[in-house]
C-alpha positions as CSV (number, residue, x, y, z in Angstrom):
1,X,85.1,-63.1,-132.9
2,X,86.5,-60.5,-130.4
3,X,84.3,-61.9,-127.7
4,X,85.7,-65.4,-128.3
5,X,89.2,-64.1,-128.2
6,X,88.6,-62.3,-124.9
7,X,87.1,-65.4,-123.4
8,X,90.1,-67.4,-124.6
9,X,92.5,-64.9,-123.1
10,X,90.5,-64.8,-119.8
11,X,90.5,-68.6,-119.7
12,X,94.3,-68.7,-120.2
13,X,94.8,-66.1,-117.5
14,X,92.6,-68.0,-115.1
15,X,94.3,-71.3,-116.0
16,X,97.8,-69.8,-115.5
17,X,96.8,-68.3,-112.2
18,X,95.3,-71.6,-111.1
19,X,98.4,-73.5,-112.1
20,X,100.6,-70.9,-110.4
21,X,98.5,-71.1,-107.2
22,X,98.6,-74.9,-107.2
23,X,102.4,-75.0,-107.8
24,X,102.9,-72.3,-105.1
25,X,100.9,-74.3,-102.6
26,X,102.9,-77.4,-103.3
27,X,106.2,-75.6,-103.3
28,X,105.7,-73.2,-100.4
29,X,102.7,-74.3,-98.3
30,X,104.0,-73.3,-95.0
31,X,105.1,-69.9,-96.3
32,X,101.7,-69.3,-97.7
33,X,100.0,-70.3,-94.5
34,X,102.3,-68.0,-92.5
35,X,101.4,-65.0,-94.7
36,X,97.7,-65.8,-94.5
37,X,97.8,-66.2,-90.8
38,X,99.6,-63.0,-90.3
39,X,97.1,-61.2,-92.5
40,X,94.2,-62.6,-90.5
41,X,95.8,-62.4,-87.1
42,X,97.7,-59.1,-86.9
43,X,99.8,-58.4,-83.8
44,X,98.8,-55.1,-82.2
45,X,101.1,-52.6,-80.5
46,X,102.1,-53.2,-76.9
47,X,99.5,-52.4,-74.3
48,X,99.5,-52.4,-70.5
49,X,98.4,-55.4,-68.6
50,X,96.2,-54.9,-65.5
51,X,96.5,-57.8,-63.1
52,X,93.4,-58.5,-60.9
53,X,94.1,-56.9,-57.5
54,X,94.0,-58.9,-54.4
55,X,92.9,-57.6,-50.9
56,X,94.4,-54.3,-49.9
57,X,95.5,-55.6,-46.5
58,X,97.1,-58.8,-45.4
59,X,94.8,-61.3,-43.5
60,X,95.6,-61.9,-39.9
61,X,95.0,-65.7,-40.1
62,X,97.7,-68.1,-41.2
63,X,97.5,-68.8,-44.9
64,X,99.0,-71.5,-47.1
65,X,102.2,-70.8,-49.0
66,X,102.3,-68.8,-52.2
67,X,103.7,-71.0,-55.0
68,X,105.9,-70.1,-57.9
69,X,106.7,-72.8,-60.5
70,X,109.5,-71.6,-62.9
71,X,110.2,-73.6,-66.0
72,X,113.0,-73.0,-68.5
73,X,112.9,-74.3,-72.0
74,X,115.6,-76.5,-73.6
75,X,118.1,-75.4,-70.9
76,X,121.1,-77.8,-70.8
77,X,121.8,-79.3,-67.3
78,X,125.4,-77.9,-67.8
79,X,124.2,-74.4,-68.4
80,X,123.7,-73.6,-64.7
81,X,126.4,-73.4,-62.0
82,X,124.4,-74.6,-59.0
83,X,126.3,-77.9,-58.7
84,X,129.7,-76.6,-59.8
85,X,129.1,-77.2,-63.5
86,X,127.9,-74.3,-65.7
87,X,130.6,-75.0,-68.3
88,X,128.1,-75.7,-71.2
89,X,128.6,-72.2,-72.6
90,X,132.2,-71.2,-73.2
91,X,133.6,-72.9,-70.2
92,X,131.7,-71.2,-67.4
93,X,131.7,-67.6,-68.6
94,X,127.9,-67.3,-67.9
95,X,127.2,-67.8,-64.2
96,X,123.7,-68.3,-62.9
97,X,123.7,-66.9,-59.4
98,X,120.0,-66.3,-59.1
99,X,119.0,-69.8,-60.2
100,X,121.7,-71.2,-58.0
101,X,120.4,-69.4,-55.0
102,X,117.1,-71.4,-55.1
103,X,119.1,-74.6,-54.8
104,X,121.4,-73.1,-52.1
105,X,118.6,-71.8,-50.0
106,X,116.5,-75.0,-50.2
107,X,116.8,-78.5,-51.7
108,X,118.6,-79.5,-54.8
109,X,117.3,-82.8,-56.2
110,X,120.4,-83.9,-57.9
111,X,118.9,-86.8,-59.8
112,X,115.8,-85.2,-61.4
113,X,114.2,-86.1,-64.7
114,X,111.8,-84.5,-67.1
115,X,108.8,-86.7,-67.9
116,X,109.6,-86.7,-71.6
117,X,112.4,-85.7,-73.9
118,X,110.4,-83.0,-75.6
119,X,108.5,-80.0,-74.3
120,X,104.8,-80.5,-74.8
121,X,104.3,-83.9,-73.2
122,X,106.6,-83.0,-70.3
123,X,104.5,-79.9,-69.6
124,X,101.4,-82.0,-69.6
125,X,103.1,-84.2,-66.9
126,X,104.0,-81.0,-64.9
127,X,100.4,-79.9,-65.0
128,X,98.8,-83.2,-64.1
129,X,101.2,-85.3,-62.0
130,X,100.6,-88.1,-64.5
131,X,102.5,-89.8,-67.3
132,X,101.1,-87.9,-70.3
133,X,100.8,-91.2,-72.3
134,X,98.1,-92.2,-69.8
135,X,95.7,-89.8,-71.5
136,X,97.2,-90.1,-75.0
137,X,99.5,-87.0,-75.0
138,X,102.4,-88.9,-76.4
139,X,103.8,-86.7,-79.1
140,X,104.4,-82.9,-79.4
141,X,101.9,-81.4,-81.8
142,X,103.1,-81.1,-85.4
143,X,100.6,-79.9,-88.0
144,X,100.8,-81.8,-91.3
145,X,102.1,-78.9,-93.4
146,X,105.0,-78.5,-90.9
147,X,105.7,-82.2,-91.1
148,X,105.9,-81.9,-94.9
149,X,108.2,-78.8,-94.6
150,X,110.8,-80.3,-92.3
151,X,112.1,-83.1,-94.6
152,X,112.1,-80.8,-97.6
153,X,114.6,-78.5,-96.0
154,X,116.6,-81.2,-94.0
155,X,120.1,-82.0,-95.2
156,X,120.0,-84.6,-97.9
157,X,123.5,-86.0,-97.5
158,X,122.8,-87.9,-94.2
159,X,122.8,-91.7,-94.1
160,X,119.6,-91.6,-92.1
161,X,116.9,-89.2,-93.5
162,X,114.1,-87.6,-91.8
163,X,111.0,-89.7,-92.2
164,X,107.6,-88.2,-93.0
165,X,104.5,-90.5,-92.6
166,X,102.3,-89.1,-95.3
167,X,99.8,-92.0,-94.9
168,X,99.0,-90.8,-91.3
169,X,98.2,-87.2,-92.1
170,X,94.5,-87.8,-92.3
171,X,94.5,-88.9,-88.7
172,X,95.9,-85.6,-87.5
173,X,93.4,-83.1,-86.0
174,X,93.7,-79.3,-86.6
175,X,96.7,-77.8,-84.7
176,X,94.4,-75.9,-82.3
177,X,92.9,-79.2,-81.2
178,X,96.2,-80.9,-80.5
179,X,96.6,-80.6,-76.8
180,X,95.8,-81.8,-73.3
181,X,92.2,-83.1,-72.9
182,X,90.0,-80.8,-70.9
183,X,89.1,-83.8,-68.7
184,X,92.5,-83.7,-67.2
185,X,92.8,-81.9,-63.8
186,X,95.7,-79.5,-63.6
187,X,97.7,-78.3,-60.6
188,X,96.0,-74.9,-61.1
189,X,92.6,-76.5,-60.7
190,X,93.8,-78.3,-57.6
191,X,95.1,-75.1,-56.0
192,X,92.0,-73.1,-56.9
193,X,90.1,-75.5,-54.8
194,X,92.1,-74.2,-51.8
195,X,91.4,-70.6,-52.7
196,X,94.5,-69.8,-54.7
197,X,94.5,-67.1,-57.3
198,X,96.2,-68.8,-60.3
199,X,98.3,-67.1,-63.0
200,X,100.0,-68.5,-66.1
201,X,102.8,-66.6,-67.7
202,X,104.7,-67.5,-70.9
203,X,104.7,-70.7,-72.9
204,X,101.6,-73.0,-72.8
205,X,101.9,-75.5,-75.7
206,X,99.1,-77.7,-74.4
207,X,96.4,-76.8,-76.9
208,X,94.8,-73.7,-78.3
209,X,91.2,-74.8,-78.7
210,X,88.5,-73.9,-76.1
211,X,88.7,-76.3,-73.2
212,X,92.5,-76.7,-73.5
213,X,93.7,-73.1,-73.0
214,X,95.1,-72.0,-69.6
215,X,92.1,-69.9,-68.8
216,X,90.0,-73.1,-69.3
217,X,92.4,-75.3,-67.3
218,X,92.2,-73.6,-63.9
219,X,94.1,-70.3,-64.5
220,X,92.4,-67.2,-63.4
221,X,94.7,-65.1,-65.6
222,X,97.0,-65.9,-68.5
223,X,99.6,-63.8,-70.3
224,X,101.7,-65.5,-72.9
225,X,101.7,-67.5,-76.1
226,X,100.0,-70.8,-76.9
227,X,102.4,-72.3,-79.5
228,X,105.7,-74.1,-79.1
229,X,108.0,-71.1,-79.4
230,X,108.1,-67.4,-79.8
231,X,110.5,-64.7,-80.9
232,X,112.0,-62.6,-78.1
233,X,112.0,-59.3,-79.9
234,X,111.4,-57.9,-83.4
235,X,114.3,-59.1,-85.6
236,X,115.9,-55.6,-85.8
237,X,116.0,-55.1,-82.1
238,X,118.2,-58.1,-81.1
239,X,121.4,-59.9,-81.9
240,X,120.6,-63.2,-83.7
241,X,122.3,-66.5,-84.3
242,X,120.6,-68.6,-86.9
243,X,121.2,-72.3,-87.4
244,X,122.1,-73.1,-91.0
245,X,120.8,-76.5,-92.1
246,X,118.1,-76.7,-89.4
247,X,114.6,-76.6,-91.0
248,X,112.9,-76.0,-87.7
249,X,115.0,-72.9,-87.1
250,X,114.3,-71.7,-90.6
251,X,110.6,-72.1,-90.0
252,X,110.7,-70.3,-86.6
253,X,112.3,-67.2,-88.1
254,X,109.8,-67.2,-90.9
255,X,106.6,-67.8,-88.8
256,X,107.0,-66.3,-85.3
257,X,106.5,-62.9,-83.8
258,X,106.9,-61.7,-80.2
259,X,103.1,-61.4,-79.8
260,X,101.4,-62.4,-76.5
261,X,97.8,-62.8,-75.4
262,X,96.2,-61.7,-72.2
263,X,93.3,-64.0,-71.1
264,X,92.8,-65.2,-74.6
265,X,92.4,-61.8,-76.2
266,X,94.0,-60.6,-79.5
267,X,97.8,-60.8,-79.7
268,X,100.0,-57.7,-79.0
269,X,103.7,-57.1,-79.0
270,X,105.5,-57.6,-75.7
271,X,107.3,-54.3,-76.2
272,X,110.6,-55.5,-74.7
273,X,112.8,-58.6,-74.8
274,X,110.4,-61.4,-73.9
275,X,112.4,-62.9,-71.1
276,X,112.6,-59.6,-69.4
277,X,108.9,-58.9,-70.2
278,X,107.7,-62.1,-68.6
279,X,109.8,-61.6,-65.4
280,X,108.6,-58.0,-65.1
281,X,105.0,-59.1,-65.5
282,X,105.6,-61.8,-62.9
283,X,106.8,-59.2,-60.4
284,X,103.7,-57.1,-61.1
285,X,101.5,-60.1,-60.5
286,X,103.3,-60.7,-57.2
287,X,102.6,-57.2,-56.1
288,X,98.9,-57.4,-57.1
289,X,98.5,-60.7,-55.1
290,X,100.7,-60.1,-52.1
291,X,97.8,-60.3,-49.7
292,X,96.3,-63.6,-50.8
293,X,97.6,-67.1,-51.7
294,X,98.7,-67.2,-55.3
295,X,100.1,-69.7,-57.8
296,X,102.2,-68.4,-60.6
297,X,103.3,-70.8,-63.4
298,X,106.1,-68.9,-65.0
299,X,107.0,-70.7,-68.2
300,X,110.0,-68.9,-69.8
301,X,110.8,-69.8,-73.5
302,X,114.5,-69.2,-72.9
303,X,116.8,-70.5,-74.2
304,X,114.7,-72.2,-76.9
305,X,115.3,-71.2,-80.5
306,X,115.2,-68.8,-82.3
307,X,118.4,-67.6,-80.7
308,X,118.0,-63.9,-80.0
309,X,119.8,-61.8,-77.3
310,X,119.5,-58.2,-76.2
311,X,122.4,-56.1,-77.4
312,X,123.3,-55.3,-73.8
313,X,123.6,-59.0,-72.8
314,X,125.5,-59.8,-75.9
315,X,127.9,-57.0,-75.3
316,X,128.5,-58.1,-71.7
317,X,129.8,-61.5,-72.9
318,X,132.6,-60.3,-75.2
319,X,134.9,-62.9,-73.8
320,X,132.9,-65.6,-75.7
321,X,134.3,-65.7,-79.2
322,X,131.9,-68.1,-80.8
323,X,128.9,-65.9,-81.9
324,X,126.3,-68.6,-81.5
325,X,127.6,-69.5,-78.0
326,X,127.6,-65.8,-77.1
327,X,124.0,-65.3,-78.1
328,X,122.9,-68.5,-76.3
329,X,124.9,-67.4,-73.2
330,X,123.3,-64.0,-73.3
331,X,119.9,-65.7,-73.3
332,X,120.8,-67.8,-70.3
333,X,122.1,-64.6,-68.6
334,X,118.7,-62.9,-69.2
335,X,116.9,-66.0,-67.8
336,X,118.9,-65.9,-64.6
337,X,118.3,-62.1,-64.3
338,X,114.5,-62.8,-64.7
339,X,114.6,-65.4,-61.9
340,X,116.4,-62.9,-59.8
341,X,113.7,-60.3,-60.4
342,X,111.0,-62.7,-59.2
343,X,112.8,-63.7,-56.1
344,X,113.6,-60.1,-55.3
345,X,109.9,-59.2,-55.7
346,X,108.8,-61.9,-53.2
347,X,111.3,-60.6,-50.7
348,X,110.3,-56.9,-51.3
349,X,106.6,-57.8,-50.6
350,X,107.6,-59.6,-47.3
351,X,106.3,-62.9,-48.5
352,X,109.5,-64.7,-49.5
353,X,109.7,-66.9,-46.5
354,X,106.2,-68.4,-47.0
355,X,106.6,-68.9,-50.8
356,X,107.4,-72.3,-52.2
357,X,109.5,-71.9,-55.4
358,X,110.4,-74.7,-57.8
359,X,112.8,-74.2,-60.7
360,X,113.1,-76.8,-63.4
361,X,113.3,-77.3,-67.1
362,X,111.2,-79.1,-69.6
363,X,113.9,-81.4,-71.1
364,X,117.6,-81.5,-72.0
365,X,119.4,-79.1,-74.3
366,X,118.7,-79.6,-78.0
367,X,120.9,-81.3,-80.5
368,X,120.0,-78.7,-83.2
369,X,121.6,-75.9,-81.0
370,X,125.0,-77.0,-82.2
371,X,126.5,-76.4,-78.7
372,X,128.5,-79.5,-77.8
373,X,128.8,-79.3,-74.0
374,X,125.4,-78.0,-72.8
375,X,124.4,-81.4,-71.3
376,X,127.9,-82.5,-70.3
377,X,128.8,-84.8,-68.6
378,X,125.8,-86.8,-69.8
379,X,125.3,-88.3,-73.2
380,X,122.3,-87.5,-75.4
381,X,120.1,-84.5,-76.2
382,X,116.5,-83.4,-76.2
383,X,114.7,-86.0,-78.2
384,X,116.6,-88.9,-76.6
385,X,116.1,-90.8,-73.4
386,X,119.8,-90.8,-72.6
387,X,120.5,-88.8,-69.4
388,X,121.4,-85.6,-71.4
389,X,117.9,-85.6,-72.9
390,X,115.9,-86.0,-69.7
391,X,118.1,-84.9,-66.7
392,X,116.9,-81.5,-65.5
393,X,117.6,-79.1,-62.6
394,X,114.9,-79.4,-59.9
395,X,115.4,-76.9,-57.1
396,X,112.8,-76.3,-54.3
397,X,112.9,-73.5,-51.8
398,X,110.5,-72.6,-49.0
399,X,112.4,-70.9,-46.2
400,X,109.6,-71.3,-43.7
401,X,109.6,-75.1,-44.0
402,X,112.7,-76.3,-46.0
403,X,116.1,-76.1,-44.5
404,X,118.8,-74.6,-46.8
405,X,121.6,-76.5,-48.3
406,X,120.0,-79.9,-48.9
407,X,121.2,-82.2,-51.7
408,X,118.7,-85.0,-52.3
409,X,119.9,-87.9,-54.4
410,X,116.7,-89.9,-54.7
411,X,115.4,-90.0,-58.3
412,X,112.6,-87.5,-58.9
413,X,110.5,-86.6,-61.9
414,X,108.3,-83.8,-63.0
415,X,105.2,-86.0,-62.3
416,X,106.1,-85.2,-58.7
417,X,105.2,-81.5,-59.0
418,X,101.4,-81.7,-58.7
419,X,101.3,-84.0,-55.6
420,X,104.0,-81.9,-53.9
421,X,102.2,-78.6,-54.5
422,X,98.9,-80.1,-53.5
423,X,100.4,-81.3,-50.2
424,X,101.9,-77.9,-49.5
425,X,98.5,-76.2,-50.1
426,X,96.6,-78.8,-48.1
427,X,94.6,-79.8,-51.1
428,X,93.4,-83.3,-52.0
429,X,94.7,-85.1,-55.1
430,X,92.3,-85.3,-58.0
431,X,89.9,-88.2,-57.6
432,X,89.0,-90.9,-60.2
433,X,92.4,-91.1,-61.8
434,X,95.9,-92.5,-61.2
435,X,98.5,-89.9,-60.0
436,X,101.9,-91.2,-60.9
437,X,104.0,-88.7,-59.0
438,X,104.8,-88.6,-55.3
439,X,104.8,-85.8,-52.7
440,X,108.4,-84.8,-52.1
441,X,107.9,-82.7,-49.0
442,X,108.5,-85.5,-46.5
443,X,112.0,-86.0,-47.8
444,X,113.0,-82.4,-47.4
445,X,111.0,-81.2,-44.4
446,X,111.0,-84.3,-42.2
447,X,113.9,-86.1,-43.8
448,X,111.9,-89.2,-44.4
449,X,113.8,-92.1,-45.9
450,X,113.5,-92.3,-49.7
451,X,111.1,-94.9,-51.3
452,X,112.6,-98.4,-51.1
453,X,111.6,-99.0,-54.7
454,X,110.7,-96.5,-57.5
455,X,110.3,-97.2,-61.2
456,X,110.2,-94.4,-63.7
457,X,109.1,-94.7,-67.3
458,X,109.4,-92.8,-70.6
459,X,107.9,-93.5,-74.0
460,X,107.6,-91.9,-77.4
461,X,106.1,-94.3,-79.9
462,X,108.7,-96.9,-80.8
463,X,111.3,-95.6,-78.4
464,X,111.0,-96.1,-74.6
465,X,113.0,-96.3,-71.4
466,X,112.7,-97.4,-67.8
467,X,114.7,-96.8,-64.7
468,X,114.4,-99.2,-61.8
469,X,116.8,-98.5,-58.9
470,X,120.2,-98.0,-60.5
471,X,119.4,-99.9,-63.7
472,X,118.2,-98.1,-66.8
473,X,117.1,-99.8,-70.0
474,X,116.4,-98.0,-73.3
475,X,114.6,-99.8,-76.2
476,X,114.6,-98.5,-79.7
477,X,112.8,-100.2,-82.6
478,X,114.4,-97.9,-85.2
479,X,117.2,-98.7,-85.2
480,X,116.6,-102.0,-83.5
481,X,118.8,-101.5,-80.4
482,X,118.8,-101.8,-76.7
483,X,121.1,-100.2,-74.1
484,X,121.4,-101.2,-70.5
485,X,123.3,-99.1,-68.0
486,X,124.1,-99.4,-64.3
487,X,123.7,-95.7,-63.4
488,X,125.1,-96.3,-59.9
489,X,128.4,-97.2,-61.3
490,X,128.1,-95.5,-64.7
491,X,126.0,-92.3,-64.4
492,X,127.0,-91.0,-67.8
493,X,125.9,-94.2,-69.7
494,X,129.3,-95.1,-71.2
495,X,129.2,-98.9,-70.7
496,X,126.3,-100.8,-72.3
497,X,125.7,-104.0,-70.2
498,X,122.8,-105.4,-72.3
499,X,124.8,-108.4,-73.6
500,X,126.3,-109.2,-70.2
501,X,123.1,-109.0,-68.2
502,X,120.3,-110.6,-70.1
503,X,118.5,-111.3,-66.8
504,X,118.2,-107.5,-66.0
505,X,117.2,-106.8,-69.6
506,X,114.4,-109.4,-69.4
507,X,113.1,-108.0,-66.1
508,X,113.1,-104.4,-67.3
509,X,111.5,-105.3,-70.6
510,X,108.7,-107.0,-68.7
511,X,108.2,-103.8,-66.6
512,X,108.0,-101.8,-69.8
513,X,105.5,-104.1,-71.3
514,X,103.3,-104.0,-68.2
515,X,103.4,-100.2,-68.1
516,X,102.6,-100.0,-71.9
517,X,99.4,-102.0,-71.2
518,X,98.2,-99.2,-68.9
519,X,98.6,-96.4,-71.4
520,X,96.1,-94.9,-73.8
521,X,96.3,-94.8,-77.6
522,X,98.0,-91.6,-78.8
523,X,95.6,-88.8,-79.5
524,X,97.3,-88.3,-82.8
525,X,100.1,-90.1,-84.7
526,X,103.7,-89.1,-85.0
527,X,104.0,-87.7,-88.5
528,X,107.8,-87.2,-88.3
529,X,110.7,-89.3,-87.2
530,X,114.0,-87.4,-86.9
531,X,117.4,-89.1,-86.6
532,X,119.3,-87.8,-83.5
533,X,122.9,-88.8,-82.8
534,X,123.7,-89.4,-79.2
535,X,127.2,-88.0,-78.8
536,X,127.4,-85.1,-81.3
537,X,125.2,-82.1,-82.1
538,X,123.3,-81.7,-85.4
539,X,125.9,-79.7,-87.2
540,X,128.7,-82.3,-86.7
541,X,129.5,-84.4,-89.7
542,X,127.9,-87.8,-90.0
543,X,130.3,-90.7,-89.5
544,X,130.0,-94.5,-89.5
545,X,129.2,-96.2,-86.2
546,X,127.7,-93.2,-84.5
547,X,125.0,-94.1,-82.0
548,X,121.6,-92.6,-82.9
549,X,117.9,-93.0,-82.4
550,X,114.9,-92.0,-84.4
551,X,112.7,-89.7,-82.4
552,X,109.0,-90.0,-83.3
553,X,107.1,-86.7,-83.1
């Protein structure tokens, strides 16, 4: 009798535990995954990084230029002061003199675009010189549990909810396998063919599986993080600004650490504010490689969420009264300081004149940041193909070859990075594939006339855009809407001409259709569609008649 009673009690205990586990998994799947991941992937204490040392003496023969590609993350076009703007944060209280100096000492491409309105596909374009949709990299990687998490914590009082496509989740590969195919040829591989030592620093976000990682895609050395975001410091070390109501921000604070990996090894804490850490490591890598041609891809995560600032930078901006704007401004301040460190290191090693530096950004400032003016004067945000979502800084300096003070108005795109750097290094373009970008050097070294005709395309699922000359067409299927703008007369996209110019609409729609026929099927589907209003940030109240798009991701 006692044995039966004990078995009954054991059965009830196991049943209760099973039900509790099932309920917990359905209620808090991401939280459980985070705890499990942290338990199985601990972040070790900071350790020194030893960069491979180049030759001890400088070669006597002429060598190709060193190359440094600096990419910010979610920086608003109005956050920098190079073109007299910089009013995105508190009306210009955060100048960016070091970033500005790259434009002032070289060429400022004043009509420059990211290849996509979110970070992962635009980085694939930067690396390959190709529209990422040509090889199926259409959407930023979103694991299915994250896709379930976001709608659960999204505001429920909006007229247009976040959409989760549960029926597509079986088509989504594991997160580690969501990235750029290993068959793609990166700019690092192109430059290695010319004897460059290649280094990746910072954010990757192009896949974590073998074959997709930076050390498998042409980089001799890699120090950074593979995912979409990272914390900057442990929570207690920094000043934070959280974004109430934003489920992504909530997840980032829950899931992230400031851990980095060196050449694919186990993660360890950066040990200092991450923006400073990455710039300090870049200067160390420059010293180690001063006597041989090198390529450094320095992918800062600033000022992407989570918003964290050093206490010193936060204190220096006491004139900014809005705490969120002050933290964000402090992050931009640290980014500019980091760029300054890199440029100073090049000069200190005597190699500044023969180093080609590009500074750009992956997409426009984010709607969820809640900072109204960061993309001003342009409409739109990250996640839209309005100018505010895809206009980026694009500054190129190379004192030995590029005259200072140039302002170039021809439209350019991040697909132009690979062909430009290949030409600078004297390397052939990858064979057996279409390269969509063009070499920009003739326009800033020989003052060649701009192309007589150039068409640029963007696509994310059911939302796409094309720019042909001064005309720009956007087509959205959810909501069913088209916008046509004459950017020559209306650069900030205020006057929709689609009803008045059906002839132009028809021409540009035909160009979009022809381009679509050239593209590959997406490597994975978009599980989420997020409504993004064009003219107000995420924390503004929803009102009738606000323009919006659904961004598939």
